[in-house]
N, C-alpha and C positions, 0 to 999 in steps of 0.2 A: 705496669703496662702488658706487659701476656697477659694476663687472666684475665685481663677486656680483651685479647683478638680472642680466646677464647669463646667465651664472648662474643660474642659478633654474628658466628650461625648460632646461635639459637635465637639473640634479638631481632633478625629477616628474620626466621618463622613464623616468629610472632607476630610481624606485620600484615608480613601473607599470608596468615594461617586470620586475622582480623578482616582483612578485606572475603577471604573469599566465604565464611561466616555470613560474611556482610549480603556475599551476591545467595544469598541462597535463599532469602526469602524479599530475594524481586522480583514483579513482576515480568518475563520480558515480553509478555505481551505490552508494555507500558513502553517500548522507548522509549524519551526523547527522542524530538525532531529539532531542529532549527529551523527546518519549513513552517513551522505554524506562525500564521499572519505576517505567511508573508509574497507575492506574489505564482503562480507556477510558476517554474521554468521556461523563460521562450526556446523551440523546437524544432523543427518543422525534415519527422520523418515518415514515411509511407505510411497510409494503412493497413488493416490483416488483407483485406477485403478487395474487390478495385487497383487502379492507379493515381489512385488523388494520394496526394501533396497531405497533412495535413499541422497545421501549426499552434500555439500559444491564442491563439486566437479563435480553435473552429469548440475551444471548452466552454468561453465565454459565453450571456445571458440568460443563462440561473444555472442554480446548485449541484452541484452533478459530486457524487462519489466515483471517483477512482481507481479504475481496480487493478493492483500488477494480480500475472498470471501469469503458467507456461508449463505449453502438454507433460510436461518434465515434474508437474510439483504435484505428488500424491497428494494436498494436503487441499491442490485448487483442485480434484476435481468435488472434491467433501464439499466444498465450497458453491462450485457451479450448479446446482437444483435451485437452490433460494436465492443469488442470486436472478432466477432466468424467474422466478416468484414476482420476488422486488418488480421487477424488470415492467412483467404487466400490471402490475400493483399505480406499479407513473412512478418509482424512482429511478432518477435519470443516470445512465452507468454508465462511464465512459473506462474503455479500457486500454492496459499497458502491458500486451501477446511480449512477455522481459526475455530477450536471450535465449532464443528460440527458434524453430525451424520453420518457417514462413509454411510449407506442404503439413505440416504436424497443427498447425494450430488452426489451417481451411477444416481439416480432416474433422480436428476436436472441435469445431464450432459446426462446422453440419452434422457433427452427430451428439452431437450433448445440447442446438441451442442457443441458441446467439444475445446476451443480453447486454451486450453492450451497443449503446448510440454510433457511438465513434471505437472503433479499438486500434488503437498505435504500435503499428514491428517499431519496435525500438529492439532492434536483433544482438545492438553490438554495446547493446543496458546505460547507454552514453547521456539520455536519457532516467536513465536509475538511476544514475552513480551521484548526478543531476541534483536528483528527490531525495539522498540518505535515502536507496531502498537496500535490507539489508536479503533480501530474500522473495519471495512471495510466496505465499497471499497476504498481501498490503493492500492497503486501504484507506485512501484522502478525499476527507471534503475539501471541496471547497465552492470560495459561495459566484452568484452572481458574476464577478468583479473577475474571475480567475485567483483570487486569497486564499490562499489554504488554509482553514481551519483547522480539521485537527487529521489523529491519524492514526489508524488501528491494524494493526500486526496482529494475525491471522487468518483461522477459512472464517466467517463471518455464517453462521449458524442459525439457526428465528430466533434460538435463548438468547442468546449475544445479540441479536437484532431490537426483538424486543422489548431487552433488560436496559441496556447501552445506548445501541445507535441508534436506537430510528428515534427516541424525543431531538438529537443533536442534526438528523438528516432537517427534520421537519424543522426546527428552529431556522430551519438557513429556508429552506425556504418560504413561513413567513414574514422572516425579514428580504428578500427578494422583495415581494408584494408589493404595491403601487399606496 
């Protein structure tokens, strides 16, 4: 019996080591989301610009990217010029300014331009919490009915867009055509 007690720490170490070893080969950009194929959560939050209150209904009607961003997010600064280019090409992008100071967000959008057709102000992070957001940037793909069809965690650069995401967005656009 005493021998088994002495081997218990070794057994626990081996189990933990196996889980850590497995984690080395996981891709953090492929974080699972329980929200895939579910409706975008209901919300009622102010817009970053102006005094309008936005709701889930404002997101309906056309496929879109919903980009979670913040001025505190260094990766968001890298991603932002690509989002501007995508918006210029007609990609519909909605923003969620996540856990930020609104004055900072307004300054950011003025300085770096605004790719968002709508920009939701999520000061407390409640919408982000309902979406299962881990941080920023994260981007959700929604269809015209507001159903979340996919999620991408990380920076969208031109290569990621071209190789991984453009076809997903185009499929949503094609699906929405009558």
